[in-house]
C-alpha positions as CSV (number, residue, x, y, z in Angstrom):
1,M,-5.0,1.9,-14.9
2,T,-2.2,2.8,-12.4
3,L,-2.7,3.4,-8.8
4,A,-0.7,5.5,-6.3
5,Q,-1.6,6.3,-2.7
6,G,-0.2,9.0,-0.4
7,W,0.0,8.9,3.6
8,D,-0.5,12.3,5.3
9,G,0.0,11.1,8.7
10,T,-3.7,10.2,9.1
11,S,-4.7,8.2,6.2
12,W,-3.8,6.8,2.8
13,K,-5.3,8.8,-0.1
14,V,-5.5,7.8,-3.8
15,Q,-3.0,9.8,-6.0
16,S,-3.4,10.2,-9.8
17,T,-0.9,8.1,-11.7
18,P,-0.5,7.2,-15.5
19,N,-0.5,3.9,-17.2
20,A,1.8,3.2,-20.2
21,A,-0.2,4.5,-23.1
22,D,-0.3,0.9,-24.8
23,G,-0.4,-1.2,-21.4
24,T,-3.7,-2.5,-22.3
25,F,-2.9,-6.1,-20.8
26,S,-0.5,-5.5,-17.9
27,N,1.4,-2.8,-16.1
28,D,3.8,-3.8,-13.3
29,L,6.1,-1.8,-11.1
30,S,8.7,-4.2,-9.7
31,A,11.1,-1.9,-7.8
32,V,11.6,1.5,-6.6
33,S,14.3,3.7,-5.1
34,C,14.1,7.0,-3.2
35,S,16.7,9.7,-2.8
36,G,14.3,11.9,-0.9
37,P,10.6,12.7,0.1
38,D,10.2,14.3,-3.4
39,R,12.4,12.1,-5.4
40,C,11.4,8.5,-6.0
41,T,11.6,6.4,-9.2
42,A,9.8,3.2,-9.8
43,V,10.4,0.7,-12.8
44,G,9.0,-2.2,-14.3
45,D,7.4,-3.3,-17.8
46,W,3.9,-3.2,-19.4
47,S,2.4,-5.1,-22.3
48,G,-0.7,-5.2,-24.7
49,D,-1.7,-6.0,-28.1
50,G,1.2,-8.5,-28.5
51,R,3.7,-5.7,-27.8
52,G,5.4,-4.6,-24.6
53,G,8.3,-2.4,-23.0
54,V,9.6,-0.8,-20.0
55,L,7.8,1.3,-17.6
56,I,9.2,4.2,-15.6
57,E,7.4,6.5,-13.4
58,R,8.8,9.4,-11.4
59,W,7.4,11.1,-8.3
60,N,8.3,14.7,-7.6
61,G,6.6,15.2,-4.4
62,V,3.3,16.1,-6.1
63,A,2.4,13.9,-8.9
64,W,3.5,10.7,-10.6
65,M,4.6,10.9,-14.2
66,T,5.9,8.3,-16.8
67,Q,9.2,8.8,-18.3
68,A,10.3,7.6,-21.7
69,A,13.3,5.5,-22.4
70,T,14.6,3.8,-25.2
71,V,16.4,0.3,-24.3
72,P,17.2,-2.7,-26.4
73,G,15.0,-5.7,-26.6
74,G,11.7,-4.0,-28.0
75,T,8.6,-5.9,-26.8
76,T,10.5,-8.2,-24.4
77,A,12.2,-5.6,-22.3
78,Q,11.7,-5.3,-18.7
79,L,13.3,-3.4,-16.0
80,T,13.8,-5.3,-12.8
81,G,15.8,-3.0,-10.4
82,V,16.7,0.6,-9.7
83,S,19.1,2.4,-7.3
84,C,19.1,6.1,-6.9
85,P,22.2,7.5,-5.1
86,S,21.3,11.2,-5.3
87,S,18.1,13.3,-6.4
88,E,19.6,13.8,-9.8
89,S,21.3,10.3,-10.3
90,C,19.4,6.8,-10.9
91,V,20.6,3.8,-12.7
92,A,18.0,1.1,-13.7
93,I,18.8,-2.4,-15.1
94,G,16.8,-5.0,-17.0
95,D,16.8,-7.5,-19.6
96,D,15.2,-8.7,-22.7
97,S,14.8,-12.4,-24.0
98,S,18.5,-12.8,-24.4
99,S,20.6,-10.0,-22.8
100,S,20.9,-7.5,-19.8
101,Y,21.2,-3.6,-20.0
102,A,21.3,-0.6,-18.0
103,I,19.9,3.0,-18.5
104,V,21.0,5.9,-16.4
105,W,18.9,9.3,-15.2
106,E,21.1,12.3,-14.5
107,G,18.3,15.0,-14.2
108,A,17.4,15.4,-17.8
109,G,16.4,12.1,-19.5
110,W,17.2,8.4,-19.4
111,T,20.1,7.3,-21.5
112,E,21.5,3.7,-22.2
113,Q,24.7,2.9,-21.1
114,S,26.7,0.3,-22.8
115,T,26.8,-3.2,-21.1
116,P,29.2,-6.0,-22.2
117,S,28.1,-8.8,-24.4
118,L,28.8,-12.2,-23.1
119,G,28.8,-13.9,-26.4
120,G,29.2,-17.6,-26.9
121,G,25.5,-18.1,-27.1
122,Q,24.8,-16.8,-23.5
123,S,21.9,-15.0,-22.3
124,S,21.8,-12.9,-19.2
125,N,19.4,-11.7,-16.6
126,L,20.0,-9.0,-14.1
127,R,17.8,-9.2,-10.9
128,A,19.0,-6.5,-8.2
129,I,21.3,-3.4,-8.3
130,S,23.0,-1.7,-5.4
131,C,24.8,1.8,-5.8
132,G,27.6,2.4,-3.1
133,G,28.1,6.0,-4.4
134,S,27.2,8.2,-7.3
135,T,29.5,6.6,-9.6
136,G,29.6,3.0,-8.6
137,C,26.9,0.5,-8.9
138,T,26.8,-3.2,-8.9
139,A,24.2,-5.4,-10.6
140,V,23.6,-9.2,-9.9
141,G,21.9,-11.9,-11.7
142,E,22.7,-14.9,-13.6
143,R,23.9,-15.9,-17.1
144,V,22.4,-18.7,-19.0
145,F,24.5,-20.9,-21.3
146,G,23.2,-22.7,-24.4
147,T,23.7,-26.2,-22.6
148,G,21.0,-24.9,-19.9
149,L,23.9,-24.2,-17.1
150,V,23.0,-21.3,-15.0
151,Q,25.9,-19.4,-13.5
152,P,26.1,-16.2,-11.3
153,L,26.7,-12.8,-13.1
154,A,27.9,-9.7,-11.8
155,E,28.3,-6.4,-13.4
156,R,29.9,-3.3,-12.3
157,S,29.7,0.5,-13.4
158,G,32.4,2.8,-12.5
159,G,30.4,5.8,-14.3
160,S,29.5,5.3,-17.7
161,Q,30.9,2.1,-18.5
162,W,29.8,-1.5,-17.4
163,A,32.0,-4.3,-17.1
164,V,31.4,-8.0,-16.3
165,Q,32.9,-9.0,-13.0
166,A,34.1,-12.4,-12.5
167,A,31.5,-13.7,-10.1
168,V,32.5,-17.3,-9.3
169,G,30.3,-20.4,-10.0
170,L,30.4,-23.2,-7.6
171,P,32.0,-26.4,-8.9
172,G,29.1,-29.1,-9.3
173,A,26.5,-26.5,-9.3
174,Q,23.7,-27.1,-12.2
175,A,22.0,-23.8,-11.4
176,T,23.0,-20.6,-9.6
177,A,20.6,-17.5,-9.0
178,I,21.8,-14.4,-7.3
179,T,18.7,-12.7,-5.8
180,A,19.9,-9.8,-3.9
181,T,22.9,-7.5,-3.3
182,S,24.0,-4.8,-0.7
183,C,27.1,-2.4,-1.3
184,V,28.4,-0.4,1.6
185,Q,30.8,1.4,-0.8
186,A,32.1,1.0,-4.3
187,T,34.8,-1.7,-2.9
188,A,32.5,-3.5,-0.6
189,C,29.4,-5.7,-1.7
190,Q,27.7,-8.7,-0.6
191,A,25.6,-10.7,-3.1
192,V,23.4,-13.8,-1.8
193,G,21.2,-16.3,-3.5
194,N,21.3,-20.1,-3.8
195,F,22.4,-22.9,-6.2
196,V,21.2,-26.2,-7.2
197,D,23.7,-29.1,-6.4
198,A,23.7,-31.3,-9.6
199,S,24.7,-34.2,-7.8
200,N,21.7,-34.5,-5.7
201,G,19.3,-31.7,-6.9
202,Q,19.5,-30.0,-3.6
203,T,18.8,-26.0,-3.4
204,L,21.8,-24.7,-1.0
205,A,22.5,-21.1,0.2
206,L,25.0,-19.1,-1.7
207,A,27.1,-16.0,-0.9
208,E,29.9,-14.0,-2.7
209,G,31.6,-11.1,-1.5
210,W,33.2,-8.1,-3.7
211,S,36.4,-6.7,-2.3
212,G,37.0,-4.1,-5.0
213,S,39.4,-6.6,-7.1
214,G,37.2,-9.6,-7.6
215,W,34.2,-11.9,-6.2
216,T,35.0,-14.5,-3.7
217,I,32.7,-17.5,-2.8
218,E,31.9,-17.2,1.0
219,A,30.9,-20.4,2.8
220,M,27.2,-20.0,3.8
221,P,26.0,-22.8,5.9
222,D,22.8,-24.4,5.3
223,P,20.6,-25.6,8.5
224,A,21.6,-29.1,9.3
225,T,18.0,-30.3,8.8
226,A,17.2,-28.5,5.5
227,T,16.4,-30.3,2.2
228,S,16.6,-26.9,0.4
229,T,17.6,-23.2,1.5
230,Y,16.6,-20.1,-0.2
231,I,18.3,-16.8,0.6
232,T,15.9,-13.8,-0.4
233,G,17.5,-10.8,1.0
234,V,20.6,-9.1,2.4
235,S,21.5,-5.9,4.1
236,C,24.8,-4.6,4.9
237,P,24.9,-1.8,7.6
238,S,28.8,-1.7,7.6
239,L,31.7,-3.1,6.2
240,N,31.9,-6.0,8.4
241,A,28.3,-6.5,9.4
242,C,25.6,-8.0,7.1
243,L,22.4,-9.9,7.6
244,A,21.0,-12.2,4.8
245,V,17.6,-14.0,5.4
246,G,15.3,-16.3,3.8
247,Y,13.8,-19.7,4.5
248,S,14.4,-23.5,4.2
249,T,12.3,-26.5,3.8
250,E,13.0,-29.2,6.5
251,R,13.1,-33.1,6.6
252,N,9.7,-32.9,8.3
253,F,8.4,-30.7,5.6
254,D,8.2,-27.6,7.8
255,T,9.3,-24.3,6.4
256,I,11.3,-22.3,8.8
257,A,12.7,-18.7,8.3
258,I,16.5,-18.5,8.5
259,A,19.1,-15.6,9.0
260,E,23.0,-15.6,8.5
261,L,25.1,-13.1,9.8
262,W,28.5,-11.9,8.2
263,D,31.2,-10.7,10.4
264,G,33.6,-9.6,7.7
265,E,35.0,-13.3,7.7
266,H,32.5,-15.9,8.0
267,W,28.9,-16.4,7.7
268,T,27.2,-18.2,10.6
269,I,23.5,-19.1,11.2
270,S,21.7,-16.7,13.4
271,S,19.1,-18.6,15.3
272,V,15.5,-17.1,14.5
273,P,12.9,-18.2,17.0
274,P,10.0,-19.6,15.2
275,P,6.3,-18.4,15.6
276,S,4.6,-20.4,18.3
277,S,2.9,-23.4,16.6
278,A,3.9,-22.6,13.0
279,T,4.9,-25.0,10.5
280,Y,5.6,-22.6,8.1
281,A,7.5,-19.3,8.2
282,T,9.5,-17.5,5.7
283,F,11.6,-14.1,5.4
284,S,11.0,-12.0,2.1
285,A,13.1,-9.1,2.7
286,I,15.4,-7.4,5.5
287,A,16.4,-3.8,6.1
288,C,19.1,-2.6,8.5
289,D,19.3,1.0,9.9
290,G,22.5,0.1,12.1
291,T,24.7,-2.8,13.0
292,N,22.5,-3.4,16.0
293,S,19.0,-2.9,14.3
294,C,17.8,-4.9,11.6
295,T,14.2,-5.9,10.9
296,A,13.1,-9.0,8.6
297,V,9.6,-9.6,7.4
298,G,7.6,-12.3,5.6
299,D,4.7,-14.6,6.4
300,D,3.6,-17.7,8.6
301,N,0.8,-19.9,9.0
302,V,0.2,-19.3,12.7
303,A,-3.3,-18.2,11.6
304,A,-4.7,-17.7,8.1
305,N,-4.0,-13.9,8.0
306,A,-0.7,-13.9,9.7
307,T,2.3,-11.6,8.6
308,F,5.7,-12.2,10.4
309,A,8.3,-9.9,11.5
310,E,11.5,-10.3,13.8
311,H,13.9,-7.7,15.0
312,W,17.6,-8.1,15.3
313,N,19.4,-6.2,18.2
314,G,22.9,-7.1,17.3
315,S,22.8,-10.4,19.4
316,T,19.3,-12.0,19.3
317,W,16.2,-11.9,17.0
318,T,12.9,-11.0,18.7
319,P,9.5,-11.6,17.2
320,Q,7.6,-8.5,16.6
321,S,3.8,-8.1,17.1
322,T,2.4,-7.6,13.5
323,A,-1.0,-6.7,12.1
324,S,-3.9,-9.2,11.4
325,P,-5.3,-7.9,8.1
326,P,-9.2,-8.7,7.6
327,G,-8.5,-11.5,5.4
328,P,-6.3,-14.7,4.6
329,N,-2.9,-15.2,2.8
330,A,-1.3,-12.0,4.1
331,K,2.4,-11.5,3.5
332,L,5.0,-8.9,3.8
333,D,7.3,-8.5,0.6
334,G,9.3,-5.4,1.3
335,I,10.7,-3.4,4.0
336,S,12.6,-0.1,4.4
337,C,13.9,1.3,7.7
338,P,14.9,5.1,7.8
339,T,15.7,5.2,11.4
340,I,16.2,2.8,14.2
341,S,12.7,3.0,15.6
342,T,10.7,3.4,12.4
343,C,10.2,0.7,9.6
344,T,7.6,0.3,7.0
345,A,6.7,-2.9,5.5
346,V,4.4,-3.6,2.4
347,G,2.7,-6.7,1.0
348,S,-0.8,-8.1,0.3
349,Y,-3.7,-10.0,1.8
350,E,-6.7,-11.7,0.3
351,N,-10.3,-10.3,0.6
352,A,-12.3,-12.9,2.3
353,S,-15.3,-12.0,0.5
354,T,-14.1,-11.5,-3.3
355,F,-10.9,-13.5,-2.9
356,Q,-9.1,-10.5,-4.7
357,L,-5.8,-9.5,-3.3
358,Q,-5.4,-6.1,-1.4
359,P,-2.4,-4.0,-0.8
360,L,-1.0,-4.1,2.9
361,A,1.3,-1.7,4.8
362,E,2.4,-1.9,8.3
363,A,4.5,0.6,10.3
364,W,7.0,-0.1,13.2
365,D,7.3,2.7,15.7
366,G,9.8,1.2,17.9
367,H,7.4,-0.7,19.8
368,R,5.2,-2.3,17.6
369,L,3.7,-2.1,14.0
370,A,1.2,0.7,14.6
371,D,-1.4,2.1,12.5
372,P,-1.8,5.8,13.1
373,E,-5.3,5.6,11.6
374,H,-6.3,2.9,13.8
375,P,-4.1,2.6,16.9
376,D,-5.5,-0.5,18.5
377,T,-4.3,-2.4,15.3
378,S,-0.9,-2.8,13.7
379,R,-2.1,-2.2,10.1
380,R,-2.0,1.1,8.2
381,N,-5.1,1.6,6.1
382,V,-3.9,1.4,2.5
383,R,-6.8,2.3,0.3
384,Q,-7.8,0.0,-2.4
385,L,-8.8,1.6,-5.8
386,P,-12.4,0.9,-6.7
387,H,-13.1,-2.2,-8.9
388,V,-9.4,-3.4,-8.8
389,G,-8.7,-6.6,-7.4
390,L,-5.5,-8.8,-7.1
391,V,-3.4,-6.0,-5.7
392,Q,0.0,-6.7,-4.4
393,L,2.9,-4.3,-3.0
394,S,6.2,-5.8,-3.5
395,A,8.9,-3.2,-2.9
396,I,9.2,0.1,-0.8
397,S,11.9,2.6,-0.2
398,C,12.0,5.2,2.8
399,T,14.2,8.2,3.1
400,A,12.6,9.3,6.5
401,P,9.8,8.0,9.0
402,T,7.3,10.1,7.2
403,A,8.4,9.6,3.6
404,C,7.9,6.1,2.0
405,T,7.0,4.9,-1.5
406,A,5.7,1.4,-2.2
407,V,5.1,0.0,-5.6
408,G,3.6,-3.2,-6.9
409,S,0.7,-4.4,-9.3
410,G,-2.9,-4.9,-9.4
411,S,-5.5,-6.1,-11.9
412,R,-8.9,-5.8,-13.0
413,V,-9.0,-6.9,-16.8
414,V,-5.5,-6.0,-17.1
415,T,-2.6,-5.8,-14.4
416,I,-2.0,-2.3,-13.3
417,P,1.0,-0.6,-11.6
418,I,0.6,0.5,-8.2
419,A,2.4,3.1,-6.2
420,E,1.7,4.4,-2.8
421,H,3.4,7.3,-1.0
422,Y,3.8,8.0,2.7
423,S,4.6,11.6,3.5
């Protein structure tokens, strides 16, 4: 079964949401985009009885409804990203076992858009999408060759047609993964991820920039003491300002949260103060609502149930006070900031008694992550559907301080999609 929850300013309330009719084993929503308080689209996939397919759900301000879409790939199809630049325009990307595809919503239904075939025995996976306008979207991921070589992949839509962009593979890279992208406009995008150095097996940071005519490798430094680096998110509030976040594993086996700043010409490491006494801290996602206001979230091991957040003011990072959920293994996986002083982050934590994962939402009001229902804490009370465990919220989109939608998955006997709406 599915789960949706709505926030009315006082509490989270369960909303009625549908499952895929044949999703008897799993239903998972992995991405969401909102163009307004009453216009959200969430995408993912379902499986059951040896079959599967894509899952699309649409919020109209009152209810969630499934939407039908015909995509290639049949039982192996999945949707991995969605971007809605306007109330009547959404573009979703995904892949099957061998190729990627795109579908578009223009107010009446979903239609497939032609995406290029890579040929040569290559398979492709698209992981993220960003639309810099109503007629221009960039999707990123990777292409896999028959030899096992993995190279970056970028595809661009200028309307109804998609074309492969020449994303640059690094010489000597064994595997390259682009995990996130952010487009300020149709001719200005940043894509980030990581690659494996074939000479020593080390995982290193990767950044590429799109200028409207081609992708260019941008030197992204790794921490001097790192043995591996993973870039998980990027947000570009302007043409000459981007922040990318992630984490690195150190020679002493500590894991530290990292951030890198793009000034229009160079990426530089931006010093992130570690949580006190932590030997493990990661950033999972970042959201910027201006060049001088970005918030990154993740988790650390300061305590068994510690979430982690820091704010960028244009020159320095400052730790933010986050909630302590009533259970261990807490983490924040997604964040959206509609204004400088308001952010909402989502994730999960473990119920200490049942060991089931529970949904978690935290809201930043400009001073601390504050729960309107429990002002003495920094956690919003996200309700758990009865008899459902292993619940995780993985992505969120906010169009205003009081209008957010978060999605993820949960399981009982089957995995279920989850949507929670903050109104």
